[in-house]
C-alpha positions as CSV (number, residue, x, y, z in Angstrom):
1,M,58.4,-83.7,-79.1
2,S,58.1,-83.6,-82.8
3,T,60.2,-86.3,-84.6
4,D,60.6,-84.0,-87.6
5,T,62.1,-81.3,-85.4
6,K,64.7,-83.8,-84.0
7,V,65.5,-85.0,-87.5
8,Q,66.1,-81.4,-88.6
9,C,68.5,-80.9,-85.7
10,R,70.3,-84.1,-86.6
11,S,70.6,-83.1,-90.2
12,A,72.0,-79.8,-89.3
13,V,74.7,-81.3,-87.1
14,E,75.6,-83.8,-89.8
15,R,75.7,-81.0,-92.4
16,Y,78.1,-78.9,-90.3
17,S,80.1,-81.8,-88.9
18,D,83.3,-80.9,-90.8
19,A,83.1,-77.3,-89.7
20,L,82.4,-78.3,-86.1
21,V,85.2,-80.8,-85.9
22,G,87.5,-78.3,-87.7
23,L,86.6,-75.6,-85.1
24,S,87.4,-77.9,-82.2
25,R,90.7,-79.0,-83.7
26,S,91.7,-75.4,-84.6
27,I,91.0,-74.1,-81.1
28,H,92.9,-77.1,-79.6
29,A,95.9,-76.3,-81.8
30,E,96.2,-72.7,-80.5
31,P,95.6,-72.8,-76.8
32,E,95.1,-69.4,-75.1
33,L,94.8,-68.5,-71.5
34,A,92.1,-66.7,-69.5
35,F,91.0,-63.4,-71.0
36,A,93.5,-63.7,-73.8
37,E,91.4,-66.1,-76.1
38,Y,91.4,-63.7,-79.0
39,R,92.0,-66.2,-81.8
40,S,89.5,-68.7,-80.3
41,A,86.8,-66.0,-79.9
42,D,87.5,-64.9,-83.5
43,K,87.0,-68.4,-84.8
44,V,83.7,-68.8,-83.1
45,A,82.4,-65.3,-84.0
46,E,83.4,-65.7,-87.7
47,L,81.6,-69.0,-88.0
48,M,78.4,-67.7,-86.3
49,G,78.4,-64.5,-88.4
50,R,78.7,-66.5,-91.6
51,E,75.7,-68.5,-90.6
52,G,73.4,-65.6,-90.1
53,F,73.7,-65.0,-86.4
54,K,73.9,-61.4,-85.1
55,V,77.3,-61.3,-83.3
56,E,78.2,-58.9,-80.6
57,R,81.9,-58.8,-79.5
58,G,83.1,-57.7,-76.1
59,T,80.0,-58.7,-74.3
60,S,79.8,-57.5,-70.7
61,G,83.0,-55.4,-71.2
62,L,85.2,-58.5,-71.7
63,D,87.3,-58.4,-74.8
64,T,87.1,-62.1,-75.5
65,A,83.4,-62.6,-74.6
66,L,80.8,-62.7,-77.3
67,T,77.1,-63.2,-78.0
68,A,75.7,-64.7,-81.2
69,T,71.9,-64.4,-81.5
70,Y,69.4,-65.9,-83.9
71,G,65.6,-65.8,-83.9
72,S,63.0,-63.7,-82.0
73,G,61.0,-66.3,-80.0
74,E,60.1,-65.6,-76.4
75,L,61.9,-68.6,-75.0
76,V,65.6,-67.8,-75.0
77,V,67.9,-70.8,-75.1
78,G,71.5,-70.0,-74.0
79,L,74.5,-72.1,-75.0
80,C,77.8,-71.5,-73.3
81,A,81.0,-71.9,-75.3
82,E,84.2,-72.0,-73.3
83,Y,87.6,-71.8,-75.0
84,D,90.3,-70.9,-72.6
85,A,93.2,-73.3,-71.9
86,L,95.5,-74.1,-69.1
87,P,99.2,-73.0,-68.6
88,E,101.7,-75.6,-69.8
89,V,99.2,-78.4,-70.6
90,G,97.0,-76.5,-73.1
91,H,93.5,-77.8,-73.7
92,A,93.8,-80.5,-71.0
93,C,90.2,-79.7,-70.0
94,G,88.7,-79.9,-73.5
95,H,87.2,-76.5,-73.8
96,N,87.7,-76.8,-77.6
97,I,85.1,-79.5,-77.4
98,I,82.8,-77.4,-75.3
99,A,83.0,-74.5,-77.8
100,A,82.4,-76.6,-80.8
101,S,79.5,-78.6,-79.3
102,S,77.7,-75.4,-78.2
103,V,78.2,-73.9,-81.7
104,G,76.8,-77.1,-83.2
105,A,73.8,-77.0,-80.9
106,A,73.2,-73.3,-81.8
107,L,73.3,-74.1,-85.5
108,A,71.0,-77.1,-85.1
109,L,68.5,-75.0,-83.2
110,R,68.6,-72.2,-85.8
111,E,66.9,-74.7,-88.2
112,V,63.9,-75.0,-85.9
113,A,63.9,-71.6,-84.1
114,D,60.8,-70.2,-85.8
115,R,58.9,-73.5,-85.5
116,L,59.7,-73.7,-81.8
117,G,59.2,-70.0,-81.0
118,I,62.7,-69.7,-79.5
119,T,65.6,-67.3,-79.6
120,V,69.0,-69.0,-79.8
121,K,71.9,-67.3,-77.9
122,L,75.4,-68.6,-78.1
123,F,77.6,-67.1,-75.4
124,G,81.4,-67.1,-75.8
125,T,82.4,-67.3,-72.1
126,P,86.1,-66.6,-71.5
127,A,88.3,-67.4,-68.5
128,E,86.6,-70.4,-66.9
129,E,89.9,-71.9,-65.7
130,A,90.8,-68.7,-63.8
131,G,88.9,-65.4,-63.8
132,G,85.3,-66.4,-63.8
133,G,84.1,-65.1,-67.2
134,K,80.5,-66.4,-66.7
135,V,80.3,-64.9,-63.2
136,L,81.2,-61.5,-64.6
137,M,78.8,-61.8,-67.6
138,L,76.0,-63.0,-65.2
139,E,76.6,-60.0,-62.8
140,R,76.6,-57.6,-65.8
141,G,73.3,-58.8,-67.2
142,A,74.3,-60.9,-70.1
143,F,71.9,-63.7,-69.0
144,D,69.0,-61.6,-67.8
145,D,66.6,-62.7,-70.5
146,V,67.9,-66.3,-70.8
147,S,65.3,-68.9,-70.0
148,M,67.6,-71.9,-69.9
149,A,71.4,-72.3,-70.3
150,M,73.4,-75.4,-71.2
151,M,76.9,-76.7,-72.1
152,V,78.6,-80.1,-72.2
153,H,82.0,-80.8,-70.8
154,P,84.4,-83.6,-71.9
155,A,85.4,-86.0,-69.2
156,P,86.5,-89.6,-68.7
157,H,82.9,-90.5,-67.8
158,E,79.4,-89.6,-68.9
159,T,77.1,-87.7,-66.5
160,C,73.8,-85.7,-66.9
161,A,73.5,-83.9,-63.5
162,C,77.0,-83.9,-62.1
163,S,78.0,-82.1,-59.0
164,S,80.9,-79.7,-58.5
165,L,82.7,-78.0,-55.6
166,A,82.4,-74.4,-54.8
167,I,85.8,-72.7,-55.0
168,T,87.6,-69.5,-54.3
169,D,91.3,-68.5,-54.8
170,L,93.4,-66.6,-52.4
171,E,96.9,-65.1,-53.1
172,V,99.0,-64.3,-50.1
173,A,102.1,-62.1,-50.3
174,Y,104.6,-61.6,-47.5
175,T,106.9,-58.7,-47.1
176,G,109.9,-58.9,-44.8
177,R,113.4,-57.4,-45.0
178,A,116.3,-58.5,-47.2
179,S,119.8,-59.2,-45.7
180,H,122.9,-61.2,-46.4
181,A,122.0,-64.8,-45.6
182,A,125.5,-65.6,-44.3
183,A,127.0,-62.3,-43.1
184,A,124.0,-60.8,-41.4
185,P,121.0,-63.1,-41.3
186,H,119.9,-61.6,-38.0
187,L,119.1,-58.3,-39.8
188,G,116.7,-60.0,-42.1
189,V,113.0,-60.7,-41.8
190,N,112.4,-63.9,-43.8
191,A,109.3,-63.8,-46.0
192,A,110.0,-67.4,-47.1
193,D,109.7,-68.5,-43.5
194,A,106.3,-66.8,-43.3
195,L,105.1,-68.7,-46.3
196,T,106.5,-72.0,-44.8
197,V,104.7,-71.4,-41.5
198,A,101.4,-70.7,-43.4
199,Q,101.9,-74.0,-45.4
200,V,102.6,-76.0,-42.2
201,S,99.5,-74.4,-40.6
202,I,97.3,-75.4,-43.6
203,G,98.8,-78.9,-43.5
204,L,97.9,-79.3,-39.8
205,L,94.4,-77.9,-40.4
206,R,93.6,-80.6,-43.0
207,Q,92.9,-83.0,-40.2
208,H,90.0,-80.8,-39.1
209,L,88.5,-79.9,-42.4
210,E,84.8,-80.4,-42.9
211,H,83.6,-83.1,-45.3
212,G,84.2,-82.0,-48.9
213,Q,86.6,-79.2,-48.0
214,M,90.1,-79.2,-49.6
215,V,93.0,-76.8,-50.1
216,H,95.8,-76.9,-52.6
217,G,98.4,-74.2,-53.5
218,I,101.7,-73.4,-55.1
219,V,104.5,-71.0,-54.3
220,T,104.5,-68.3,-57.0
221,H,107.5,-66.5,-55.7
222,G,110.0,-67.9,-53.2
223,G,112.8,-65.4,-53.2
224,A,115.5,-64.2,-55.5
225,A,118.7,-66.1,-54.5
226,P,119.8,-68.4,-51.7
227,N,122.3,-65.9,-50.3
228,I,119.7,-63.2,-49.8
229,V,117.1,-63.4,-47.0
230,P,113.9,-63.2,-49.0
231,A,112.1,-59.9,-48.6
232,R,109.1,-61.0,-50.6
233,T,107.3,-64.3,-51.2
234,A,103.9,-65.2,-52.5
235,G,101.6,-68.2,-52.9
236,L,98.3,-69.0,-54.7
237,F,95.8,-71.3,-53.0
238,Y,92.5,-72.8,-54.2
239,L,89.9,-73.5,-51.5
240,R,87.0,-75.8,-52.3
241,A,84.0,-77.0,-50.5
242,E,80.7,-78.7,-51.1
243,N,78.7,-75.4,-50.9
244,M,79.2,-71.7,-50.4
245,D,78.5,-71.8,-46.7
246,S,81.2,-74.4,-46.1
247,L,83.5,-72.4,-48.4
248,S,83.0,-69.3,-46.3
249,H,84.0,-71.2,-43.2
250,L,87.1,-72.6,-44.9
251,D,88.1,-69.1,-46.2
252,E,88.1,-67.8,-42.6
253,R,90.3,-70.6,-41.4
254,I,92.8,-70.4,-44.2
255,R,93.2,-66.6,-43.7
256,R,94.1,-67.3,-40.1
257,C,96.8,-69.7,-41.3
258,F,98.2,-66.9,-43.6
259,E,98.1,-64.5,-40.6
260,A,100.1,-67.1,-38.5
261,G,103.0,-66.9,-41.0
262,A,103.1,-63.1,-40.6
263,V,102.8,-63.2,-36.8
264,A,105.5,-65.9,-36.4
265,T,108.1,-64.1,-38.5
266,G,107.3,-60.4,-38.2
267,C,106.4,-60.0,-41.9
268,A,103.6,-57.9,-43.2
269,H,101.1,-59.8,-45.3
270,E,98.4,-59.1,-47.9
271,I,95.7,-61.4,-49.0
272,T,94.0,-61.0,-52.4
273,Q,91.1,-62.9,-53.9
274,V,92.1,-63.2,-57.5
275,S,88.9,-64.4,-59.2
276,P,85.2,-64.3,-58.3
277,N,83.8,-67.2,-56.3
278,Y,82.4,-70.2,-58.2
279,A,79.3,-71.8,-56.7
280,E,78.7,-75.5,-56.7
281,L,76.5,-76.8,-59.6
282,A,72.8,-77.0,-59.0
283,P,71.5,-78.6,-62.3
284,D,67.9,-78.2,-63.3
285,P,66.3,-81.7,-62.7
286,W,64.0,-81.6,-65.6
287,L,66.6,-80.4,-68.1
288,A,69.0,-83.0,-66.8
289,L,66.5,-85.8,-67.4
290,A,65.8,-84.5,-70.9
291,Y,69.5,-84.5,-71.6
292,R,69.8,-88.0,-70.2
293,A,67.1,-89.2,-72.7
294,A,68.9,-87.5,-75.5
295,V,72.3,-89.0,-75.0
296,T,70.8,-92.4,-74.3
297,E,69.0,-92.2,-77.6
298,L,72.4,-91.4,-79.2
299,G,73.8,-94.7,-77.8
300,R,75.7,-93.3,-74.9
301,E,75.6,-94.8,-71.4
302,P,75.6,-92.1,-68.7
303,L,76.3,-93.0,-65.1
304,S,73.2,-93.5,-63.0
305,P,72.1,-90.7,-60.7
306,A,73.5,-92.7,-57.7
307,E,76.9,-93.1,-59.5
308,E,76.9,-89.4,-60.4
309,A,76.4,-88.4,-56.7
310,N,79.6,-90.3,-55.7
311,R,81.8,-88.9,-58.5
312,Q,84.6,-86.6,-57.4
313,T,84.5,-83.4,-59.5
314,G,86.3,-80.1,-59.9
315,S,84.8,-76.6,-60.0
316,T,83.2,-74.4,-62.6
317,D,81.8,-70.9,-63.0
318,M,78.8,-72.6,-64.7
319,G,77.8,-73.3,-61.1
320,N,76.8,-69.6,-60.7
321,I,74.6,-69.9,-63.8
322,T,72.8,-72.9,-62.4
323,H,72.0,-70.9,-59.2
324,A,70.6,-68.0,-61.2
325,L,68.5,-69.8,-63.8
326,P,67.5,-73.3,-65.0
327,A,70.7,-74.7,-66.5
328,I,72.7,-77.9,-66.9
329,H,76.4,-78.8,-67.2
330,P,76.6,-82.5,-68.2
331,T,79.8,-84.3,-69.1
332,I,80.4,-86.3,-72.2
333,A,82.9,-89.2,-72.2
334,I,85.9,-89.4,-74.5
335,D,88.4,-92.2,-74.8
336,C,91.3,-91.0,-72.6
337,G,92.7,-94.2,-71.1
338,S,93.5,-93.7,-67.4
339,S,94.1,-90.0,-67.7
340,V,91.9,-87.4,-66.2
341,N,91.3,-83.7,-66.9
342,H,94.3,-81.4,-66.5
343,Q,96.9,-83.9,-67.7
344,P,98.9,-83.8,-70.9
345,E,97.4,-87.2,-71.9
346,F,93.8,-85.7,-71.6
347,A,94.9,-82.8,-73.7
348,A,96.0,-85.2,-76.5
349,A,92.7,-87.1,-76.2
350,C,90.7,-83.9,-76.8
351,A,92.0,-83.9,-80.4
352,S,91.1,-87.4,-81.3
353,P,88.4,-89.3,-83.2
354,S,86.6,-89.9,-79.8
355,A,86.7,-86.1,-79.1
356,D,85.3,-85.4,-82.6
357,K,82.4,-87.7,-81.9
358,A,81.8,-86.0,-78.6
359,V,81.5,-82.7,-80.4
360,L,78.8,-83.9,-82.6
361,D,76.9,-86.0,-80.1
362,G,77.2,-83.2,-77.5
363,A,75.8,-80.7,-80.0
364,L,72.8,-82.9,-80.9
365,A,72.1,-83.8,-77.3
366,L,72.0,-80.2,-76.3
367,A,69.8,-79.3,-79.2
368,W,67.4,-82.1,-78.5
369,T,67.2,-81.0,-74.8
370,A,66.2,-77.5,-75.9
371,V,63.7,-79.0,-78.3
372,A,62.2,-81.1,-75.5
373,A,61.8,-78.1,-73.2
374,A,60.4,-75.8,-75.9
375,S,57.9,-78.4,-77.0
376,D,56.6,-79.3,-73.5
377,D,53.8,-76.8,-72.6
378,A,54.3,-77.2,-68.9
379,Q,58.1,-76.8,-69.0
380,R,57.9,-74.0,-71.5
381,A,55.5,-72.1,-69.1
382,R,57.8,-72.8,-66.1
383,L,60.9,-71.5,-67.9
384,L,59.1,-68.4,-69.2
385,A,57.7,-67.7,-65.7
386,D,61.1,-68.0,-64.1
387,T,62.5,-65.6,-66.7
388,A,59.8,-63.1,-66.1
389,D,60.2,-63.3,-62.3
390,R,64.0,-62.6,-62.7
391,V,63.5,-59.7,-65.1
392,N,60.7,-58.1,-63.1
393,S,62.2,-58.5,-59.6
394,R,65.8,-57.9,-60.7
395,V,66.9,-60.3,-58.0
396,A,70.6,-59.9,-57.3
397,V,72.7,-62.9,-58.4
398,P,74.3,-64.6,-55.3
399,A,78.0,-63.9,-55.1
400,T,79.5,-67.3,-55.6
401,A,82.7,-69.3,-55.9
402,G,86.5,-68.8,-57.8
403,G,87.7,-68.8,-61.4
404,F,88.6,-72.4,-61.9
405,E,87.3,-75.4,-63.4
406,A,90.5,-76.8,-62.4
């Protein structure tokens, strides 16, 4: 890898440091939920447009998705910028850092695009927390010509080839019959009881779950008033597993628990999958090693591969990308005390000096990883061959696991 090329990337990140940190802080200050990230998408698009990228809004038919492209090289480097937030706790998963670091990597690679023979594509990918924006974009062809895809996610720890769990989400709704809870309870069909039976069934099932499987859910509607026998209730459940096969088995068993609630009470029930499935991460080994070399050179200390393997993780729609093409989803550590993602304390840490440093280090590490791949003849040939195979064969992307990096 050319030292000059790496220096150019570093210089670009340093030159844009104020803009990148400003972007991260601005997105953090105005959290927006899945598929409603209009201000965040505007901020990313406006910056990329000012810097000479060709910006396409509404990519894949999604209002808050975008693609910003620079260069014409045959090796297409994709960078994923997430920017959706969580209900109530805002950017408690640090997607503001993800967006800004991917933007920074794109700007750095713009400086060397012609020299490396690459095309740089920044993807604004909405609805990671719920909705599966990347899955929809993947299925609709946005990544068809991409040779490698990357992003970096803030976390309490530093990893290069972290794992994740496959996930799906199921909403169950029960319909019974309302009645006066005191005067005529015998005339009612209690939908709240149906949901309770389902929850008890799931609780008992937990003893028999396979390794890596887990279920968690909330009641989204429990009734209208205590003196009315509830005629309608609903709950939303996340199902996770180590891989898609295990997730499929779990899905069947949880659906039977939902059915038990209906059978026991006489209610009707309806099950809806809210988001597309998210697959478990399958990071590209070579790209992960290249990223490890980059962050280590920057003075960071990632966990060892053995430590990574034992680290409990959440789920992400980037998993689907890693199954479709060479891709990585490393994590970058920020100072967050004892908090973890999806807590208010972590949200606060994502707008801190440590988070600002993660934006800049993450941007440079991603850029250096792309430089390493583009400069290595064997890896460049591998990535281009993989892209050609996908384009020529039009292999269908596997249907994979639920809208949540939760």
